[in-house]
C-alpha positions, 0 to 999 in steps of 0.5 A: 848440200848440207846445212840449216836451211837459211834462217831455220834451226838457229833459234832454240825452242822457247816461246816467243814473248807476248809483249801485249799482256806479258803472257807467251801463251795465245789469249784464249778466246782470240781466234787469231792469236796463234796467227798473229802471237804464235809460240812457234812456226813451221815453215812447210816448204822450207827450201835451201834455195835462196830464191824459192818462197820457202827459203824466203820466208825462213829469212824473214823469220829469222828474227823470231825469238821463238821456234822456226821449224823447217817442214819438207819431207824431202830434205830432213835434218833434225838436227838442223832444225828440218823434219819430215812433218810439221807433227814431226816438228813439234814433237822434237821443237815443241808446240807450233802454232802458225804454219806458213805454207810455201807449197804450189796451190795444188797441194796447200789443202793437203799441206794445211790439213796435214799441219793441223794434224801436227798442232797448227792452229793457223797458217799463212798462204802467200802464194798465188794460183787460187781464185784470182787465176781463175780456171783450175785455181778456183778449185785449189782454194775451195780446197784450202777453204775446206781444209781450213773449215775441217780442221778449225785452223785460221786461215790468212790469205792466200796471194798475199805478201803477210803480214808484220808484228814487229813488237814480237819480232815476227816478219811473216812476209816475203818482201825485202826491207819489211823487217826494218819496220820498226814496232809503233802505234798503228795497226793496218789492215789491208785489203792488198799484201802489197798496200799493206807493206807500202802503207807500213814503209810510210808509217815508218817514214813517218817516225810511227812505225806499226804494231800489225800489219797485215795483207788479207790477200783473197781473205777466203777465211781471215777478213778485216773484221776478224783482224779489227775485233783481234785488235780491240783488245791489243793494248799497243795498237792506238790506231788503225789504217783500214784499206777496203777493196771489197766487202762481202759481209757487210754487217760484220765489217760495219759492227768490228769497225763499230766496236774498234772505234769504241777504244781506239780510233779506225781511219778507212781509205775505200778503194772504187770512187771511179768504178761505176759497175752495171746500172742497175734498174732504178737511178738509186741503185745507180747512183748508190754504188758500193764505194759511196755504200761502203763508205757511208757505212764505215762512217755510220759505224764511227770511221774516219774517211781518207781519199788517199794513202798519204792523208791515211798515214797523216790522220792515223798518225794525229789519231795515235797520238791525240783522241779529242773529247766528243763533241759535235762541232769541235771548233779549231784555233789556228796559229801560224808563224808565216802567214802563206802557210797558215792560210793554206791550212785554213782554206783547207779545214774550211773546205772540209767543213772544219770549224774556225770560229773567231776568237772572243774580245777577250782572248784579242784582248790578251793576243794584243798584248803579245803581238804586234799590232798588223797581225791578224789576231781573231782565228787565225792567230799570225804571229807574223814571225816565231818568237819568245811569246809563241808559248803565251800565244798557243796558251791565250788561243787554247783558253777560248772558250770556241776553241777545241783544238789548237792547230798550230804550223811554224818553219823551223828557225832555232835561233828563234823558236823552240818549237818543243820547249814552247808547247810544254810552256804553254801547257795548252789543251789539245795541240797538233803541230805542223814543222816545216824545215830542213831533216836534220832539224824538224825530225827530232823536233817532231819526235820531241813533240809526239813524246809530248802528246802532240801530233807532229805533221809535215806540211800545211796539207798534212796538218790539214788532213791530221786536223780534220781526222781528229774532228770528224772522230770527235763528231763520229764518237759524239754522234753514238747511232741512235735508235731509229724505229722500224715500222712493223712488217705488214701485208707484204706489198704487191708486184704490180702498183702502178703510179697512183698506187706507189703513191698511195702507200708513200703517202701512208708513210708521210710522204708528200704528193700532189693531188691527183686522180687515178681515171679509167676512161675519158669520162673519169679525167674529164671530172678530174679537170673540174676537181683538181686545180690546174695546170695538170699533168696527165699520164699514162696510167700502167704497172708494165710501162715503167717509164712513161717519158719515153713512149710519150705517156706524159703531157703537162700544163693541161688546163681547159677540155680541149687540151685534156681531149688532145692530151688523151688522144697523145696518151691513147696513140700510146697504148694508155687505156688508163690515165692519172691526172695530177695537178702539177707543183709549182717550180722549185729545185728537184731532189732524187730521194730513195731506198735501195737494197744494198746486197752487201750492206742491205738497205740504204737511202740516198738524197741528191739532186734530182733529174738528169742532174743526178745522173750527170754529176752524181751529187749523192748521199748516201746513209744505211738504214734505219736511220732517223730523221734528224740523222737522215735529213743531215745528208742534205748539206753533204750535197755539192748542191746544196745551196739550191736547197737555201732559197737560192736567188729567191727560190724556196728553202727545203726543210732538213727536217722534212726532208729527213722524215721523208728519207727516214720513212724510205729507208724504215719502208724496205726495213719492214718489207723484205719483199721491196728491193728499191723505192725512189722519188724522182723528182721530189720538188722543193716547193715555197709549200713544202716538198711534194713527190712527183713521181714514184717508182716501188720495185718489189722482189715475188716470192719467185722470179725476177723483181719488177718495177712499179710507178 
């Protein structure tokens, strides 16, 4: 069989243009430039069998404006662009920066080493059969990683469907139709190659397109953090869609997101809400699942969080067009040409905690001049029907001092309203629009609105997702990372603390505890009865007993000597030789407050509803430590049951500042003491006189051996 391989040998050996910088040479200092902006590409394992991966990849690369050379030692024809090695191809056709390896996993490490010897500086491995397959694949992947490390080649994959860089005419993907995705302002960084392409197609469907769309696959070398760092200097990218399945280097990802969000918004979709891995030994560790911790860390780094792929597309679509100024709580003014969709939108915004403040009297007076008297004009503003005064309504709401962003929704009614023209005439400040109707009417209007710098969405739900993302991004930048002081490391904490010693440790950090006495015998317990305010809780005191209630080691409501003797009898029967006598706290809602050392992100604090409620409902909020008391205290407002902390049915009110101080102290403890693996206060009782730690657990990891719990 003769003739060129599919998609190979059809280009002269010229360099691909760099649409970002106007320089055909990959940017110096950017390790991923040879991967995403190569001068030439070698398809290693090229084939003339149209069904094989080498042929599929060659066809995908056919539109690349630079050199695409085939490499297959068993089918050599330089005149047709087929060479025995990458070195031969580079010698004949010019520099080849990227190798696309289409060879079996067992020989991929040698193929990468040979490609590097030919001058390649980046490689894409789409094929599978590596660690994800188990068995020999684990060794194949280890060999591939070693070859990349030895040669200094940037390796994307393996086990991925590739990447797209439409602005460069570069489709390094085996997914049919990927080349149809247009260039646009959104970059996709996805853990999964399939999700990468799914998002790219959704962005294309939304009329946005992509600047770069990357599927990381097994991510043995090039990670999400690496791609985000690359995108920081990419002016073609105005927003990033980040898809996260698992994280191996939390600090690197957080640092990359923080650096990226300083220039462009990052919207993150984290997978794993329902993956409750094996419970850790402490409740705090069980509740602070990887999904919660990953989201908390990304949010602290400035990312906007979403719950599904459609919301992700709506969010990055809006943020790629518009970014609000940093603000602690941006106010949204809603203008709707139809009341029903407007109500859906406002309901969704308030459910997400977005402020929709009443407009001022002056604004209402102006709106009264523009609108029929029966329409609602306080915010949201209902115009009744779209009409010629729509532009003036937008302008009036935008000018209100409580409004930082105007969100407008209308159904397409060409005879009544030219929405792009109204927006242009209004000259309003930051504006986002939802427009519904037949595609042949709304698609050109949405395109025209985006050209005016106005995000244009398809439905009330999409509009809500977009507005919430704009607001969250503004809030995140307003809450720039504060400098949280960390207590200096002190003497190591021993691993055999009992509950009294654990509470003494916490009291030294400012965590309030009830009055108590550690008693070595019955006489000391009776002395404590005379000294402490009743009623009393009497507990077995032994660092080796981690769950006292389970062994009958707690007796409550002790008020007199007879009751104390009965309690001591019961505790001795349970094996107690020492006792903790403690004043009982007054009634109030219980919290769980703790800190745990996440294996990926490090110290993390947690706040939730205490007792069995925390386990049953997992109503908790988490944040990375160290953190300030102000930031920590705000976690209370993330709880679904926060109403219980605000005087519910005449109950006590929880002081957010005090809660924050407790959480910050717990986070500082882990930060300053690497031997402490976790600390938990459960319950932390909210009383009329303040917070009280009713039980405390400190989990210490000795220098050698398994971790131990003390409480």
